[in-house]
C-alpha positions as CSV (number, residue, x, y, z in Angstrom):
1,X,0.0,0.0,0.0
2,X,2.8,2.4,0.8
3,X,5.9,0.4,-0.4
4,X,6.9,-0.2,3.2
5,X,9.6,-2.8,3.4
6,X,11.9,-4.6,5.8
7,X,14.9,-6.9,5.1
8,X,17.7,-8.6,6.9
9,X,20.8,-10.4,5.7
10,X,23.9,-12.4,7.0
11,X,22.3,-13.6,10.2
12,X,23.4,-16.8,11.9
13,X,21.1,-17.2,15.0
14,X,17.6,-15.9,14.0
15,X,15.3,-18.9,14.0
16,X,12.8,-17.4,11.6
17,X,14.4,-14.6,9.5
18,X,11.2,-13.5,7.9
19,X,9.9,-12.5,11.4
20,X,12.9,-10.2,11.8
21,X,12.4,-8.7,8.4
22,X,8.8,-7.9,9.4
23,X,10.1,-6.4,12.7
24,X,12.5,-4.2,10.7
25,X,9.6,-3.1,8.5
26,X,7.3,-2.3,11.4
27,X,9.6,-1.1,14.1
28,X,12.7,0.3,12.6
29,X,13.5,3.5,10.7
30,X,15.6,1.5,8.3
31,X,14.8,-0.9,5.4
32,X,17.7,-3.4,5.8
33,X,19.8,-4.6,8.7
34,X,22.7,-7.0,8.5
35,X,24.8,-9.4,10.5
36,X,25.4,-8.6,14.2
37,X,23.4,-5.4,14.0
38,X,20.4,-7.3,12.8
39,X,20.8,-9.9,15.5
40,X,21.1,-7.2,18.2
41,X,17.9,-5.6,16.9
42,X,16.3,-9.1,17.0
43,X,17.1,-9.4,20.7
44,X,15.6,-5.9,21.3
45,X,12.4,-7.0,19.5
46,X,12.1,-10.4,21.3
47,X,12.7,-12.4,18.1
48,X,13.7,-16.0,18.9
49,X,17.4,-16.7,18.6
50,X,19.0,-20.1,18.4
51,X,22.5,-21.6,18.1
52,X,23.7,-22.1,14.5
53,X,23.6,-25.9,15.0
54,X,19.8,-25.6,15.0
55,X,19.9,-25.2,11.2
56,X,22.1,-28.2,10.5
57,X,20.7,-31.0,8.4
58,X,22.7,-33.9,7.0
59,X,21.1,-33.5,3.6
60,X,22.3,-29.9,3.2
61,X,25.7,-30.7,4.7
62,X,26.3,-33.4,2.2
63,X,25.2,-31.0,-0.6
64,X,27.8,-28.5,0.6
65,X,30.5,-31.2,0.7
66,X,29.7,-32.2,-2.8
67,X,29.8,-28.6,-4.0
68,X,33.2,-28.1,-2.3
69,X,34.5,-31.3,-4.0
70,X,33.4,-30.0,-7.4
71,X,35.0,-26.7,-6.8
72,X,38.3,-28.4,-5.9
73,X,38.0,-30.5,-9.0
74,X,37.3,-27.4,-11.1
75,X,33.8,-28.4,-12.2
76,X,30.8,-26.1,-11.6
77,X,27.6,-27.7,-12.9
78,X,24.6,-25.5,-13.2
79,X,22.2,-25.2,-10.3
80,X,18.8,-26.0,-11.7
81,X,16.8,-25.9,-8.5
82,X,17.1,-23.3,-5.8
83,X,16.2,-23.4,-2.1
84,X,14.5,-20.0,-1.7
85,X,11.1,-19.8,-0.2
86,X,8.8,-17.0,-1.3
87,X,5.2,-15.9,-1.1
88,X,3.0,-13.2,-2.7
89,X,-0.5,-12.3,-1.6
90,X,-3.5,-10.1,-2.3
91,X,-5.8,-9.3,0.6
92,X,-9.5,-8.4,0.7
93,X,-8.6,-4.7,0.9
94,X,-6.7,-4.9,-2.4
95,X,-3.2,-4.7,-0.7
96,X,-0.4,-6.7,-2.2
97,X,2.6,-8.1,-0.3
98,X,5.7,-10.2,-1.0
99,X,8.1,-12.1,1.2
100,X,11.3,-14.0,0.4
101,X,13.6,-16.1,2.6
102,X,16.7,-18.1,1.6
103,X,19.9,-19.7,3.0
104,X,21.7,-18.4,-0.1
105,X,23.8,-20.0,-2.8
106,X,25.4,-23.3,-1.8
107,X,29.2,-22.8,-1.1
108,X,29.0,-19.0,-1.3
109,X,31.8,-16.8,-0.2
110,X,31.8,-15.2,3.3
111,X,29.8,-12.0,3.2
112,X,28.0,-12.7,0.0
113,X,24.4,-11.3,0.0
114,X,22.0,-12.4,-2.7
115,X,18.9,-10.9,-4.2
116,X,16.3,-12.1,-1.6
117,X,16.7,-9.2,0.9
118,X,17.3,-6.6,-1.7
119,X,14.0,-4.7,-2.4
120,X,13.5,-4.5,-6.1
121,X,15.8,-7.4,-7.0
122,X,14.4,-10.5,-5.3
123,X,11.4,-9.0,-3.6
124,X,9.0,-6.2,-4.4
125,X,5.3,-5.2,-3.9
126,X,3.3,-2.2,-5.0
127,X,-0.5,-2.0,-5.1
128,X,-0.3,0.0,-8.4
129,X,1.4,-2.9,-10.2
130,X,2.2,-6.2,-8.7
131,X,4.0,-8.3,-6.0
132,X,7.0,-10.4,-6.9
133,X,9.2,-13.0,-5.1
134,X,12.2,-14.4,-6.9
135,X,14.4,-17.4,-6.8
136,X,17.6,-18.2,-8.7
137,X,21.1,-16.9,-9.4
138,X,20.9,-13.8,-7.3
139,X,23.8,-11.9,-8.9
140,X,21.7,-11.6,-12.1
141,X,18.5,-10.7,-10.2
142,X,20.3,-7.9,-8.5
143,X,22.0,-6.5,-11.6
144,X,18.8,-6.6,-13.7
145,X,16.5,-5.5,-10.8
146,X,14.2,-8.3,-11.7
147,X,11.3,-7.9,-9.3
148,X,11.0,-4.2,-9.9
149,X,11.4,-4.6,-13.7
150,X,8.4,-6.9,-13.8
151,X,6.2,-4.5,-11.9
152,X,7.5,-1.5,-13.9
153,X,6.4,-3.3,-17.1
154,X,2.9,-3.8,-15.6
155,X,2.8,-0.1,-14.7
156,X,3.7,0.7,-18.3
157,X,0.7,-1.4,-19.6
158,X,1.8,-5.0,-20.0
159,X,-0.2,-7.8,-18.5
160,X,1.3,-9.6,-15.5
161,X,1.9,-12.7,-17.6
162,X,3.5,-10.6,-20.4
163,X,5.8,-8.7,-18.0
164,X,6.9,-11.8,-16.1
165,X,7.6,-13.8,-19.2
166,X,9.5,-10.9,-20.8
167,X,11.8,-10.6,-17.8
168,X,12.3,-14.2,-16.8
169,X,12.5,-15.9,-20.2
170,X,13.7,-12.8,-22.1
171,X,16.0,-10.4,-20.1
172,X,17.3,-13.0,-17.7
173,X,18.0,-15.7,-20.3
174,X,19.8,-13.2,-22.6
175,X,21.9,-12.1,-19.6
176,X,22.8,-15.7,-18.7
177,X,20.8,-15.8,-15.5
178,X,18.7,-18.8,-14.3
179,X,15.7,-18.9,-12.0
180,X,12.1,-17.9,-11.7
181,X,9.5,-15.8,-9.9
182,X,6.0,-15.9,-8.5
183,X,3.9,-12.8,-9.0
184,X,0.4,-11.4,-8.5
185,X,-1.3,-8.3,-9.7
186,X,-4.1,-6.2,-8.1
187,X,-6.7,-8.2,-10.0
188,X,-5.5,-11.5,-8.5
189,X,-3.8,-12.7,-11.7
190,X,-0.9,-15.1,-11.0
191,X,2.3,-15.7,-13.0
192,X,5.0,-18.2,-12.1
193,X,7.5,-18.3,-15.0
194,X,11.0,-19.9,-14.7
195,X,13.8,-20.7,-17.1
196,X,15.1,-23.8,-15.3
197,X,13.8,-27.4,-15.7
198,X,11.7,-27.0,-12.6
199,X,10.6,-24.7,-9.8
200,X,8.6,-25.9,-6.8
201,X,5.5,-23.7,-6.8
202,X,1.9,-23.5,-5.7
203,X,-1.0,-21.0,-5.9
204,X,-4.6,-20.5,-5.1
205,X,-6.5,-17.9,-7.2
206,X,-9.6,-15.7,-6.4
207,X,-11.9,-18.6,-7.4
208,X,-10.2,-21.0,-5.0
209,X,-8.4,-23.0,-7.8
210,X,-5.3,-24.6,-6.3
211,X,-2.2,-25.3,-8.4
212,X,0.8,-27.3,-7.3
213,X,3.7,-28.1,-9.7
214,X,7.4,-28.7,-10.1
215,X,8.3,-29.1,-13.7
216,X,7.7,-26.9,-16.8
217,X,5.3,-29.2,-18.5
218,X,2.9,-29.5,-15.6
């Protein structure tokens, strides 16, 4: 409704980072907080903190080890699926919202921040155009301001589907970036394009139709 936004990055002990992002949006004069400063703010706000071991899973640890081995061997296969979780929504008052949370790229360098917490790149919402949450190779989503670009095209007169396709399967592909988005406009139209073999996705429209899919031919 007013483009209010909150984001956090580079935290290690926040159990539910999206809760802290909301707290930044609602209770901070800033848009983004990072690292130890974000965690100090979390403590002030009563956000649950845990030890880093809380987030450990053998599945993800083994993925990291395989990625390190490939790096040592000098091979870097494409990442066709990404682990970002995102949501977009339209409420009964006509307000759009978007939220995105991710652990980031596997085997990333210390200090690397992706597109998810960057408003306009991986996350954006504006009642006048659309709401977008993105997943994929964040460096490209940042450089091509993907989430904002989709909504800007809607503002300029494109349909949500046209705008989303033009950016994800046009601009991004030409740039060499992989990934996808979920998006919704003020009329409740939904778009979920991606340029990878699959993207875990689900939606429910204004008529209650539920869609759940993974691959492109579903």
